[in-house]
C-alpha positions in Angstrom: 0.0 -0.2 0.3 1.4 3.7 -0.8 1.1 6.9 0.3 -1.1 7.8 -1.6 -3.8 4.8 -0.8 -3.3 6.2 2.9 -4.4 9.6 2.0 -7.3 8.6 -0.3 -8.8 5.6 2.1 -11.1 8.2 3.7 -14.5 9.0 2.5 -14.4 10.9 -1.2 -16.9 13.4 0.4 -14.0 14.1 3.1 -11.6 16.4 2.5 -8.2 15.6 3.8 -6.5 18.2 6.4 -3.1 18.9 6.3 -2.4 17.0 9.3 -4.1 13.9 8.1 -2.1 13.7 4.9 1.1 14.2 6.6 0.3 11.4 9.3 -0.1 9.3 5.7 2.7 10.3 4.3 5.0 9.8 7.8 3.2 6.2 7.9 4.7 5.6 4.4 7.7 6.6 5.2 8.1 4.5 8.3 6.9 1.6 6.2 9.5 2.5 3.5 12.4 2.9 6.2 11.7 -0.5 7.7 12.0 -2.1 4.0 15.1 -0.6 3.2 16.9 -1.2 6.5 16.1 -4.6 5.9 17.2 -4.8 2.3 20.0 -3.5 3.7 21.0 -6.5 5.4 19.5 -8.7 2.9 21.9 -7.0 0.4 24.9 -7.6 3.0 25.5 -4.1 4.8 24.8 -5.7 8.2 27.7 -8.1 7.5 30.1 -5.8 5.8 29.2 -2.7 8.5 27.6 -4.8 11.7 28.4 -1.9 13.8 26.8 0.9 11.5 23.9 -1.0 10.3 21.8 -1.2 13.5 22.4 2.5 15.1 20.5 5.6 15.2 22.6 7.1 12.6 21.7 4.4 10.0 18.1 4.5 11.2 17.6 8.2 10.7 19.5 8.3 7.7 17.4 5.5 6.1 14.5 7.9 7.4 15.5 11.3 6.0 16.0 9.2 2.2 12.6 8.4 2.5 11.4 11.0 3.4 13.1 13.1 0.6 11.4 11.1 -2.0 7.9 11.7 -0.8 8.9 15.3 -0.2 9.5 15.4 -4.2 6.3 14.0 -4.5 4.5 16.4 -2.2 6.0 19.5 -3.9 4.4 18.5 -7.0 0.7 17.8 -6.1 -0.4 20.1 -2.9 0.2 23.6 -4.5 -0.6 26.1 -1.7 -0.6 23.3 1.0 2.7 22.1 0.1 4.5 24.0 3.0 2.0 23.4 5.5 2.5 19.5 5.1 6.3 19.8 5.3 5.8 21.4 8.4 3.4 19.2 9.6 5.1 16.4 8.1 8.4 17.2 9.8 6.7 17.4 13.2 5.6 13.8 12.7 8.5 12.3 11.2 10.5 13.6 14.6 7.7 12.1 16.8 7.9 9.0 14.8 11.8 8.8 15.2 11.8 9.2 18.7 8.9 6.7 19.5 11.4 4.0 17.2 13.8 4.3 19.7 16.0 7.1 18.8 18.0 8.9 21.6 17.4 12.4 21.8 21.7 13.3 21.3 20.9 12.0 18.2 18.3 14.2 17.0 20.0 17.0 18.7 20.7 18.8 15.3 17.9 17.4 13.2 16.7 20.3 11.7 20.2 20.9 10.0 20.7 17.7 9.2 17.5 16.7 7.0 18.0 20.1 5.2 21.1 19.3 4.3 20.4 16.6 3.4 17.6 17.3 1.2 20.3 20.0 -0.2 22.4 17.5 -1.2 19.9 14.8 -2.8 18.4 17.8 -4.5 21.6 18.9 -6.3 22.2 15.1 -7.2 18.8 14.5 -9.0 19.5 18.6 -10.6 22.8 16.8 -12.1 21.2 13.9 -13.8 17.8 12.1 -14.5 19.3 8.7 -13.1 18.8 7.7 -9.8 22.0 6.1 -9.8 23.9 9.5 -9.0 21.6 10.1 -6.3 22.2 7.0 -4.8 25.7 7.7 -5.0 25.3 10.6 -3.2 22.8 9.5 -0.4 23.1 6.9 1.7 26.7 5.3 1.6 27.9 8.8 1.4 25.6 9.3 4.7 26.7 6.6 6.4 30.4 8.1 6.5 31.7 5.8 3.3 
């Protein structure tokens, strides 16, 4: 189930709110982050870097990556509501990271960090239409490679 399915599962007569849209997108980000981390383990990341695979750092970077991918879509779909959704989503992501067990120290520079990563990811997407360059600038670099 994609995040758009989560948004539209309400009755067609009910207009989704900014908070409702942000909650649905946050739920999808959590699901994809979990899938990404599972995939990293299956692909051998946990084997090649066992200390880094199950860290707060890895969780945070995977979440920011999944969030960025959703943000690209949000920026094109929601017009005048985009900034309100982004703001609500940032709050939801922060809450969900805390609920997942991420320590407060890991979130100390959360705003700066996600904005910096978004800028890096945007630059990588602007350079090439290939997601390969995006991936190269993304998760591997963020995890200290």
